[in-house]
C-alpha positions as CSV (number, residue, x, y, z in Angstrom):
1,M,253.2,127.7,-49.2
2,T,249.9,125.9,-48.9
3,S,246.5,127.4,-49.6
4,S,245.6,127.2,-45.9
5,E,248.4,129.5,-44.8
6,P,246.9,132.7,-46.2
7,D,243.6,131.7,-44.7
8,K,245.3,131.2,-41.3
9,L,247.0,134.5,-41.6
10,E,243.8,136.3,-42.5
11,Q,242.1,134.6,-39.6
12,D,244.9,135.6,-37.2
13,L,244.6,139.2,-38.5
14,N,240.9,139.3,-37.9
15,Y,241.4,137.9,-34.4
16,A,244.0,140.6,-33.7
17,K,241.7,143.3,-34.9
18,S,238.9,142.0,-32.6
19,M,241.4,141.9,-29.7
20,A,242.4,145.5,-30.3
21,K,238.9,146.5,-29.3
22,Y,239.4,144.9,-25.9
23,I,242.8,146.6,-25.4
24,R,240.9,149.9,-25.0
25,W,239.3,148.5,-21.7
26,F,242.9,147.9,-20.5
27,S,243.3,151.7,-20.6
28,W,240.1,152.4,-18.7
29,I,241.3,150.0,-16.0
30,A,244.6,151.8,-15.8
31,V,242.9,155.2,-15.6
32,A,240.7,153.9,-12.7
33,M,243.7,152.6,-10.9
34,V,245.6,155.9,-11.3
35,A,242.5,157.8,-10.1
36,L,242.3,155.5,-7.0
37,W,246.0,156.0,-6.3
38,C,245.5,159.8,-6.5
39,V,242.6,159.7,-4.1
40,Q,244.7,157.6,-1.7
41,K,247.6,160.2,-2.0
42,F,245.1,163.0,-1.3
43,Q,244.1,161.3,2.0
44,H,247.7,161.3,3.3
45,R,248.8,162.5,6.7
46,V,249.3,166.2,7.4
47,D,253.0,165.7,8.2
48,Y,253.8,164.6,4.7
49,P,257.5,165.5,4.2
50,F,257.0,167.1,0.8
51,P,253.4,168.3,0.4
52,W,254.0,169.8,-3.0
53,V,254.6,166.3,-4.4
54,I,250.9,165.6,-3.8
55,G,249.9,168.5,-6.0
56,L,252.5,167.5,-8.7
57,T,251.1,163.9,-8.5
58,W,247.6,165.1,-9.1
59,I,248.5,167.3,-12.1
60,Y,250.8,164.8,-13.7
61,S,248.4,162.0,-13.2
62,G,245.6,164.0,-14.8
63,V,247.6,164.8,-17.8
64,Y,248.7,161.2,-18.1
65,C,245.2,159.9,-17.9
66,L,243.9,162.3,-20.5
67,W,246.8,161.3,-22.8
68,M,246.0,157.7,-22.2
69,L,242.3,158.1,-23.0
70,F,242.8,160.2,-26.1
71,P,241.7,158.1,-29.2
72,W,245.1,157.9,-30.7
73,A,244.0,155.0,-33.0
74,K,241.7,157.4,-34.9
75,V,244.3,160.0,-35.6
76,E,244.7,160.2,-39.3
77,S,248.2,161.7,-39.6
78,A,251.1,159.2,-39.1
79,K,253.3,162.1,-38.0
80,V,250.9,163.3,-35.3
81,W,250.4,159.7,-34.1
82,K,254.2,159.2,-33.9
83,I,254.6,162.4,-31.9
84,G,251.8,161.2,-29.6
85,M,253.4,157.8,-29.2
86,I,256.7,159.3,-28.2
87,G,255.1,161.7,-25.8
88,F,253.0,158.9,-24.3
89,T,256.1,156.7,-23.9
90,L,257.9,159.5,-22.1
91,L,254.9,160.2,-19.9
92,S,254.7,156.5,-18.9
93,F,258.4,156.4,-18.2
94,F,258.3,159.5,-15.9
95,F,255.1,158.3,-14.3
96,V,256.9,155.2,-13.1
97,F,259.6,157.5,-11.6
98,L,256.8,159.5,-9.9
99,L,255.5,156.3,-8.4
100,I,259.0,155.3,-7.2
101,G,259.5,158.8,-5.7
102,N,256.2,158.6,-3.9
103,V,257.0,155.3,-2.4
104,M,260.3,156.7,-1.2
105,I,258.5,159.7,0.3
106,D,256.0,157.3,2.0
107,A,258.9,155.4,3.5
108,I,260.3,158.7,4.9
109,A,256.9,159.6,6.3
110,A,256.5,156.2,7.8
111,S,259.9,156.2,9.4
112,R,259.2,159.6,11.0
113,E,256.2,158.1,12.7
114,G,258.1,155.0,13.7
115,V,256.0,152.7,11.4
116,K,257.4,150.2,9.0
117,L,256.1,150.7,5.4
118,G,254.5,147.6,3.9
119,V,255.2,146.2,0.5
120,P,254.0,148.8,-2.1
121,G,252.0,146.2,-4.1
122,F,249.5,148.7,-5.5
123,E,252.2,151.0,-6.8
124,G,253.9,148.0,-8.4
125,T,250.7,146.9,-10.1
126,L,250.2,150.5,-11.3
127,M,253.8,150.5,-12.7
128,F,252.9,147.4,-14.7
129,F,249.7,148.9,-16.0
130,S,251.2,152.2,-16.9
131,L,254.1,150.6,-18.8
132,A,251.8,148.2,-20.5
133,Q,249.8,151.1,-22.0
134,V,252.6,151.8,-24.5
135,P,252.3,148.6,-26.4
136,A,248.5,148.7,-25.9
137,M,248.5,152.1,-27.7
138,L,250.7,150.7,-30.5
139,F,248.4,147.6,-31.0
140,R,245.3,149.7,-31.0
141,R,246.7,151.6,-34.0
142,H,248.4,148.6,-35.7
143,P,246.6,145.4,-34.7
144,E,248.4,143.6,-37.5
145,M,251.6,143.8,-35.4
146,M,250.1,141.3,-32.9
147,V,250.0,138.5,-35.6
């Protein structure tokens, strides 16, 4: 092991810690996208096949966004953080299922009107951003894992 290897490792760790600050912005972008998606859902047609899904979407998305913005990196207790991480992983997983269900309901509504549903690109991007929040939460708490 050369003397430059510990310096390189320390430099990489400092870089990872500085990048962890920027990961927080990734969460803000995801929250903005979820909010935009909820507003778009609210402006849906009156003949929506399952109107209760819109209310469920709003409630679940609100809880998901609040959980995403909670400063988990500052939680002192490792046990509480672990419970929060498991909860956030489950919330993200079920949020993706909520997105898939909403796309299916949109397809039903579009077929009732005789319209072909386009590619759900925004929902796909939102799925990526929501699932990417799990490792982002982990790296905000443990930036050394990025090295």
